[in-house]
ZAMARGU-4260 file (C-alpha; in steps of 0.2 Angstrom, whole numbers, plus 5000, padded with zeros to 4 digits):
<rodrens>
0) 4889/5114/5007 | 4904/5117/4995 | 4894/5112/4979 | 4878/5121/4985 | 4887/5139/4988
5) 4896/5136/4971 | 4877/5132/4964 | 4870/5149/4971 | 4886/5159/4964 | 4882/5150/4946
10) 4863/5155/4947 | 4866/5173/4954 | 4880/5174/4939 | 4868/5167/4925 | 4855/5179/4933
15) 4863/5194/4931 | 4870/5192/4916 | 4853/5189/4910 | 4846/5203/4917 | 4859/5215/4910
20) 4856/5204/4894 | 4839/5208/4894 | 4842/5228/4899 | 4852/5230/4884 | 4839/5221/4872
25) 4827/5234/4880 | 4838/5248/4876 | 4840/5244/4857 | 4823/5241/4854 | 4819/5257/4863
30) 4834/5265/4850 | 4824/5257/4835 | 4807/5267/4837 | 4816/5285/4841 | 4819/5299/4830
35) 4835/5306/4824 | 4837/5320/4837 | 4846/5322/4853 | 4835/5309/4864 | 4840/5295/4852
40) 4860/5300/4855 | 4858/5300/4874 | 4848/5282/4874 | 4863/5275/4862 | 4875/5282/4875
45) 4866/5272/4888 | 4869/5257/4877 | 4887/5261/4874 | 4888/5263/4892 | 4880/5246/4895
50) 4892/5237/4882 | 4907/5245/4888 | 4902/5239/4907 | 4902/5220/4899 | 4917/5224/4888
55) 4907/5221/4871 | 4919/5234/4865 | 4917/5229/4847 | 4899/5230/4848 | 4899/5248/4857
60) 4912/5256/4844 | 4897/5251/4829 | 4886/5261/4840 | 4898/5275/4843 | 4900/5277/4825
65) 4882/5277/4821 | 4879/5291/4835 | 4893/5302/4831 | 4885/5302/4814 | 4870/5309/4819
70) 4878/5320/4835 | 4885/5329/4820 | 4872/5330/4810 | 4862/5339/4822 | 4877/5348/4829
75) 4874/5340/4847 | 4890/5346/4853 | 4887/5337/4872 | 4884/5321/4863 | 4899/5322/4854
80) 4909/5326/4869 | 4903/5310/4879 | 4904/5299/4862 | 4922/5304/4860 | 4926/5300/4878
85) 4919/5282/4877 | 4927/5279/4862 | 4944/5285/4870 | 4939/5275/4885 | 4938/5257/4874
90) 4954/5261/4865 | 4964/5262/4882 | 4953/5246/4887 | 4961/5239/4871 | 4979/5245/4876
95) 4980/5257/4861 | 4988/5272/4869 | 4990/5283/4854 | 4971/5283/4848 | 4965/5284/4869
100) 4976/5300/4868 | 4972/5308/4855 | 4951/5304/4861 | 4955/5309/4879 | 4961/5327/4874
105) 4948/5328/4859 | 4933/5326/4872 | 4942/5338/4886 | 4942/5350/4872 | 4925/5349/4868
110) 4919/5348/4888 | 4930/5364/4892 | 4920/5372/4878 | 4903/5367/4887 | 4909/5373/4902
115) 4905/5354/4908 | 4918/5351/4924 | 4912/5336/4927 | 4916/5329/4911 | 4933/5337/4912
120) 4936/5329/4926 | 4932/5311/4918 | 4944/5314/4907 | 4957/5321/4916 | 4955/5305/4930
125) 4956/5293/4914 | 4972/5302/4907 | 4980/5300/4924 | 4975/5281/4926 | 4983/5279/4908
130) 4997/5288/4910 | 5001/5279/4925 | 4999/5263/4920 | 5013/5267/4906 | 5024/5273/4919
135) 5022/5292/4916 | 5020/5297/4933 | 5021/5315/4935 | 5010/5317/4920 | 4998/5305/4928
140) 4998/5314/4945 | 4995/5331/4936 | 4979/5323/4928 | 4973/5313/4944 | 4976/5329/4955
145) 4967/5340/4943 | 4951/5327/4944 | 4951/5325/4962 | 4941/5341/4971 | 4928/5338/4956
150) 4927/5320/4959 | 4927/5323/4977 | 4913/5337/4978 | 4902/5324/4969 | 4905/5310/4981
155) 4908/5299/4964 | 4915/5283/4974 | 4921/5271/4962 | 4931/5283/4952 | 4939/5290/4969
160) 4944/5273/4973 | 4951/5271/4957 | 4961/5288/4957 | 4967/5286/4975 | 4973/5271/4972
165) 4984/5278/4957 | 4988/5291/4966 | 4997/5281/4980 | 5004/5270/4967 | 5011/5287/4958
170) 5017/5295/4972 | 5025/5278/4978 | 5036/5277/4960 | 5042/5294/4965 | 5048/5291/4982
175) 5034/5301/4991 | 5028/5288/5004 | 5019/5301/5016 | 5009/5306/5001 | 5007/5287/4995
180) 5001/5282/5013 | 4988/5296/5014 | 4979/5292/4997 | 4980/5273/5001 | 4971/5277/5018
185) 4956/5289/5007 | 4954/5273/4996 | 4954/5262/5009 | 4941/5270/5017 | 4931/5272/4999
190) 4932/5253/4996 | 4926/5249/5013 | 4910/5260/5008 | 4910/5249/4992 | 4912/5235/5000
195) 4926/5232/4988 | 4934/5216/4996 | 4946/5214/4982 | 4953/5232/4982 | 4953/5232/5001
200) 4966/5217/5002 | 4975/5225/4989 | 4978/5244/4997 | 4980/5233/5015 | 4996/5226/5007
205) 5003/5241/5000 | 4999/5252/5016 | 5010/5238/5024 | 5024/5239/5012 | 5024/5257/5015
210) 5024/5256/5033 | 5041/5245/5033 | 5050/5255/5023 | 5045/5270/5034 | 5052/5258/5049
215) 5036/5257/5056 | 5035/5240/5060 | 5020/5238/5070 | 5009/5246/5057 | 5016/5236/5045
220) 5011/5219/5054 | 4994/5225/5057 | 4990/5229/5038 | 4998/5212/5032 | 4987/5203/5047
225) 4973/5213/5040 | 4976/5204/5021 | 4976/5188/5029 | 4960/5190/5040 | 4953/5200/5026
230) 4953/5183/5016 | 4943/5172/5027 | 4950/5155/5021 | 4965/5163/5014 | 4970/5154/4997
235) 4988/5148/4997 | 4992/5159/4985 | 4988/5175/4996 | 4999/5165/5010 | 5012/5163/5000
240) 5014/5182/4995 | 5011/5188/5014 | 5019/5176/5026 | 5039/5178/5019 | 5034/5198/5022
245) 5025/5195/5036 | 5039/5185/5045 | 5052/5199/5042 | 5042/5210/5049 | 5043/5200/5066
250) 5061/5197/5065 | 5064/5216/5066 | 5058/5215/5082 | 5068/5199/5086 | 5052/5189/5089
255) 5059/5172/5082 | 5046/5159/5086 | 5032/5171/5074 | 5046/5176/5062 | 5051/5156/5062
260) 5034/5151/5058 | 5028/5164/5048 | 5045/5161/5038 | 5046/5142/5035 | 5028/5141/5029
265) 5028/5154/5017 | 5047/5147/5012 | 5037/5132/5007 | 5022/5137/5000 | 5033/5147/4986
270) 5045/5130/4985 | 5030/5121/4980 | 5021/5136/4968 | 5041/5139/4962 | 5037/5157/4966
275) 5055/5165/4966 | 5052/5182/4970 | 5041/5177/4986 | 5057/5163/4989 | 5070/5175/4987
280) 5061/5187/5002 | 5059/5172/5011 | 5076/5164/5009 | 5084/5181/5013 | 5075/5184/5029
285) 5077/5166/5035 | 5095/5168/5032 | 5095/5183/5045 | 5083/5173/5056 | 5097/5159/5058
290) 5112/5172/5059 | 5104/5180/5073 | 5103/5163/5080 | 5121/5158/5077 | 5115/5145/5063
295) 5127/5150/5052 | 5130/5133/5042 | 5109/5134/5039 | 5110/5154/5037 | 5126/5153/5023
300) 5115/5139/5014 | 5101/5150/5012 | 5109/5165/5009 | 5118/5158/4995 | 5101/5151/4986
305) 5093/5170/4989 | 5108/5176/4980 | 5107/5166/4966 | 5087/5168/4964 | 5091/5188/4966
310) 5102/5188/4952 | 5093/5177/4940 | 5077/5188/4943 | 5088/5206/4945 | 5080/5208/4959
315) 5092/5225/4967 | 5083/5228/4982 | 5082/5210/4989 | 5102/5207/4980 | 5108/5222/4992
320) 5100/5214/5006 | 5109/5200/5002 | 5125/5208/5002 | 5124/5215/5018 | 5119/5198/5026
325) 5132/5189/5018 | 5146/5202/5024 | 5137/5199/5042 | 5139/5181/5039 | 5159/5180/5036
330) 5162/5193/5049 | 5154/5183/5062 | 5164/5168/5054 | 5183/5178/5055 | 5181/5178/5036
335) 5187/5195/5035 | 5193/5193/5016 | 5176/5187/5010 | 5166/5201/5021 | 5178/5214/5013
340) 5171/5209/4995 | 5152/5207/4999 | 5154/5224/5007 | 5162/5230/4992 | 5147/5225/4981
345) 5137/5230/4995 | 5143/5249/4993 | 5144/5248/4972 | 5126/5242/4972 | 5120/5255/4984
350) 5128/5269/4976 | 5120/5265/4959 | 5102/5265/4968 | 5106/5280/4976 | 5112/5289/4959
355) 5095/5282/4951 | 5086/5290/4967 | 5094/5306/4966 | 5090/5307/4947 | 5070/5302/4952
360) 5071/5316/4967 | 5076/5328/4954 | 5066/5326/4940 | 5050/5326/4955 | 5058/5342/4961
365) 5054/5348/4942 | 5036/5339/4941 | 5032/5347/4958 | 5039/5364/4950 | 5032/5364/4932
370) 5019/5350/4930 | 5009/5345/4947 | 4998/5361/4944 | 4982/5354/4944 | 4974/5372/4937
375) 4982/5367/4921 | 4968/5364/4908 | 4966/5379/4893 | 4952/5390/4903 | 4951/5401/4887
380) 4933/5397/4883 | 4928/5403/4901 | 4938/5421/4896 | 4927/5435/4896 | 4930/5451/4883
385) 4936/5460/4898 | 4947/5448/4902 | 4954/5446/4884 | 4957/5465/4886 | 4967/5465/4900
390) 4979/5451/4893 | 4981/5462/4877 | 4987/5476/4889 | 4998/5463/4898 | 5007/5458/4884
395) 5011/5476/4878 | 5019/5475/4895 | 5028/5462/4893 | 5034/5467/4873 | 5043/5483/4884
400) 5051/5476/4897 | 5057/5457/4886 | 5076/5465/4889 | 5075/5464/4906 | 5067/5448/4905
405) 5079/5441/4896 | 5094/5447/4905 | 5086/5439/4919 | 5086/5423/4910 | 5103/5424/4906
410) 5107/5427/4924 | 5097/5414/4928 | 5108/5402/4915 | 5123/5409/4924 | 5119/5405/4943
415) 5113/5386/4934 | 5130/5383/4925 | 5137/5387/4942 | 5127/5377/4954 | 5131/5364/4942
420) 5149/5364/4945 | 5147/5365/4964 | 5136/5349/4961 | 5149/5339/4950 | 5163/5345/4964
425) 5153/5340/4979 | 5151/5326/4970 | 5169/5320/4967 | 5172/5326/4986 | 5161/5313/4991
430) 5168/5299/4980 | 5185/5303/4987 | 5178/5303/5005 | 5168/5285/5001 | 5186/5277/4995
435) 5193/5285/5010 | 5182/5276/5021 | 5183/5259/5011 | 5200/5258/5012 | 5200/5262/5032
440) 5186/5247/5033 | 5198/5236/5024 | 5213/5240/5034 | 5201/5237/5049 | 5196/5220/5040
445) 5213/5214/5039 | 5219/5221/5056 | 5205/5210/5065 | 5210/5195/5053 | 5228/5197/5059
450) 5223/5199/5076 | 5212/5183/5075 | 5225/5174/5068 | 5237/5178/5081 | 5225/5171/5093
455) 5223/5156/5082 | 5240/5153/5084 | 5242/5156/5104 | 5229/5143/5105 | 5238/5131/5093
460) 5254/5133/5104 | 5244/5133/5120 | 5237/5117/5112 | 5254/5109/5108 | 5262/5112/5126
465) 5247/5104/5133 | 5249/5090/5123 | 5269/5086/5125 | 5266/5088/5145 | 5252/5076/5146
470) 5264/5064/5133 | 5279/5067/5144 | 5271/5063/5160 | 5254/5054/5161 | 5256/5045/5144
475) 5274/5039/5147 | 5270/5031/5167 | 5256/5021/5158 | 5267/5014/5143 | 5281/5012/5154
480) 5274/5002/5167 | 5266/4991/5153 | 5286/4988/5147 | 5293/4985/5162 | 5279/4970/5164
485) 5282/4964/5148 | 5302/4965/5150 | 5297/4954/5167 | 5287/4940/5158 | 5301/4939/5142
490) 5313/4936/5152 | 5305/4923/5164 | 5307/4932/5182 | 5288/4930/5185 | 5278/4915/5190
495) 5263/4910/5188 | 5255/4916/5203 | 5265/4933/5201 | 5257/4935/5183 | 5239/4932/5189
500) 5242/4945/5202 | 5250/4959/5191 | 5236/4957/5177 | 5224/4968/5186 | 5238/4982/5186
505) 5242/4978/5169 | 5223/4980/5164 | 5222/4996/5174 | 5237/5003/5165 | 5232/4998/5148
510) 5214/5006/5149 | 5223/5023/5157 | 5232/5024/5142 | 5218/5019/5130 | 5206/5032/5139
515) 5219/5044/5139 | 5224/5044/5118 | 5205/5043/5116 | 5202/5060/5125 | 5217/5067/5118
520) 5213/5066/5101 | 5197/5072/5103 | 5200/5089/5113 | 5214/5092/5102 | 5203/5091/5087
525) 5189/5103/5097 | 5202/5114/5100 | 5207/5114/5081 | 5189/5116/5077 | 5186/5103/5067
530) 5173/5094/5078 | 5157/5091/5066 | 5142/5081/5075 | 5133/5069/5065 | 5119/5067/5074
535) 5107/5051/5071 | 5093/5042/5081 | 5099/5027/5093 | 5095/5018/5107 | 5102/5025/5124
540) 5103/5007/5133 | 5113/5000/5120 | 5127/5013/5121 | 5127/5009/5141 | 5128/4991/5136
545) 5142/4992/5126 | 5154/5002/5140 | 5149/4995/5154 | 5160/4979/5146 | 5173/4989/5147
550) 5174/4993/5164 | 5167/4978/5171 | 5183/4970/5177 | 5190/4985/5185 | 5174/4985/5195
555) 5176/4969/5201 | 5194/4972/5206 | 5190/4987/5214 | 5173/4979/5224 | 5161/4990/5215
560) 5143/4986/5213 | 5135/4991/5197 | 5116/4995/5197 | 5107/4996/5179 | 5092/5006/5179
565) 5093/5009/5160 | 5077/5007/5147 | 5076/5007/5128 | 5075/5023/5125 | 5080/5035/5110
570) 5091/5051/5106 | 5095/5062/5093 | 5114/5066/5095 | 5130/5061/5085 | 5129/5042/5094
575) 5151/5042/5094 | 5151/5056/5102 | 5138/5052/5117 | 5149/5037/5119 | 5166/5046/5123
580) 5155/5055/5136 | 5148/5039/5145 | 5166/5032/5144 | 5171/5047/5152 | 5159/5048/5165
585) 5158/5030/5169 | 5179/5031/5170 | 5178/5045/5183 | 5164/5036/5195 | 5175/5020/5195
590) 5191/5032/5199 | 5181/5041/5215 | 5174/5025/5221 | 5182/5013/5234 | 5177/4997/5238
595) 5159/4993/5244 | 5153/5006/5232 | 5141/5008/5220 | 5138/5016/5203 | 5122/5017/5196
600) 5117/5021/5178 | 5098/5029/5173 | 5088/5037/5160 | 5071/5044/5158 | 5062/5057/5148
605) 5058/5076/5152 | 5050/5090/5143 | 5051/5082/5128 | 5072/5076/5131 | 5080/5061/5137
610) 5090/5062/5154 | 5105/5051/5157 | 5110/5051/5174 | 5130/5041/5179 | 5128/5041/5200
615) 5142/5035/5211 | 5143/5032/5230 | 5161/5037/5231 | 5170/5054/5238 | 5159/5068/5231
620) 5164/5084/5227 | 5166/5100/5236 | 5159/5116/5231 | 5174/5125/5227 | 5178/5109/5213
625) 5162/5110/5205 | 5162/5126/5199 | 5180/5122/5192 | 5174/5104/5185 | 5169/5112/5167
630) 5180/5129/5165 | 5197/5122/5166 | 5204/5111/5157 | 5219/5107/5169 | 5207/5101/5183
635) 5210/5085/5190 | 5212/5076/5208 | 5219/5058/5211 | 5209/5043/5211 | 5205/5033/5228
640) 5218/5021/5221 | 5228/5037/5216 | 5222/5035/5198 | 5230/5050/5188 | 5220/5060/5175
645) 5224/5073/5162 | 5209/5084/5168 | 5202/5085/5150 | 5190/5073/5151 | 5174/5084/5157
650) 5179/5098/5148 | 5177/5086/5132 | 5160/5079/5137 | 5154/5097/5141 | 5158/5103/5123
655) 5154/5087/5115 | 5135/5088/5123 | 5134/5105/5119 | 5137/5103/5099 | 5124/5090/5099
660) 5111/5103/5107 | 5112/5096/5125 | 5116/5101/5141 | 5127/5092/5155 | 5128/5098/5172
665) 5133/5088/5190 | 5124/5086/5208 | 5138/5081/5220 | 5139/5082/5241 | 5155/5077/5247
670) 5155/5061/5258 | 5140/5054/5249 | 5143/5054/5231 | 5141/5061/5213 | 5127/5063/5200
675) 5131/5068/5183 | 5117/5072/5171 | 5116/5072/5151 | 5101/5080/5141 | 5099/5077/5124
680) 5087/5080/5112 | 5074/5068/5107 | 5073/5074/5086 | 5079/5086/5076 | 5077/5104/5082
685) 5065/5117/5077 | 5075/5127/5062 | 5086/5114/5056 | 5083/5111/5039
</rodrens>
């Protein structure tokens, strides 16, 4: 099918090219047999226009030279004007600005003498286009606005489409966004009438960017989506350009799902194409998205990459956004010294950009007052003798009162100097105020940093007190019991039978001391904020098998049955952290079971996650105690054989599971038993790179 369509397009192109060539050949033959008069000039102009449209500029210039000579010899001014205009068009197409501008001005003078308002409009439109292309927006606006009325009255759609689009671009460059939107909408209307798919796509994209600048994000999304819809089977290059911006607009509404979808796809496309400007937008917006979702490590990596690209390609707008996001990131991480550095960079760049904007706005006001006058063309050729007489009288009147006129100019100059002095003083005051504000912000950030450091020191002190308390009581008791047993053994005070009877108690004390040290180590690490998971895929059943072996002897000595319903299944988490959780939950179940009770281990899949359960038929937990389990580090109760605890186990379990994007909860009935559930992901969560 695709080959067929390609063949059809190729055949049509050959047909139209052949048709146009045939038309040019027909005009050339007709021209050869015509007399040396104005008719021959008109025919020659048709040929020049056809050659210009197919970009055969050198061939067109040959006919221009011949027609120019003929028009001059027969004094055919209309022909000279149009030939001069087409010659300027060809120079403009070849980027010869000097000859193009000179030609346009000569053509306009001739059209004015002929009172040809449409010819003047064509020239002004062409001058406007070339000036805007060169960045001379005020001059370009002046000429385009002058041409618009005539083109509108004649309903010349193709010329209007170009004029509207370039007017929109010029108003955008001088920050008049409302006018830019108005002219883009006018251009879009004409382009739809012309079925200009390329023009429609470009205008929709410009409208989306303008509405985004004006913070009308819903409209921005609407026009970005029109760009995608208008390009059926849109190419990857179009998606690469639009998706990072569209994702950014959805992010403004906190629609994280759609924002993530477009930003990740935009990131992947632009990484493949090595398109740094679009990749920069995607990275900044991805960093913002992950910052809002508290994925700080990933956000920092993306933002640092964005900053490097922004500096490399000198994109001031995205660099400003990068500074702002880095300040927010370091403030969230309580790194206030770095946050202040980013804030200082942000204000320095913003002030630099604002100064340029002020300069541009001042230039724009002057342009509005002096240059954007649409009736600027010299109309002297149309002035009647009565009007010239009136002008002469006006000149006499001016000479009579020129002293007053000069006085007014001097007064205006004095007032201008006075206004400049006020402006400079105001700028100094603003600069001084900004410096004070920055100093106040720095002091506030430093105070916040001191406050956070004080809280941190208090937390560390509390951790130290807790550690000393546990070591001096619970750990000391277990170790003292073991030491006493060893002393009796060394002194030979124990018989073989007594030795065998004391072994379970010794094993119990050793296990308690081991688990206690294990929990203390991980609890203290979590309090110092140094725990970081290293997730991998691992088999749940293997962990159960390893941890059950550690408690088998204690279960037998206490008369507790183990029921194993575990299955071979995989979870995506830090295996060592999960092992700590299973060991604690099995120890808890064993602690609160009595002779004849049972412990059941199981796992199953639910909504794409792995659910692990450890159930016991022990004493159960009261409702008021269930609420305390995961909230208070010091909550603990005695076991069925008066086993002691530190109250740290479940607190550590909760923290370790949440670090691995999981959940932990309990269901219990007092006197019946308890079931602890752990939910873990089976694969890497979305958004993690």
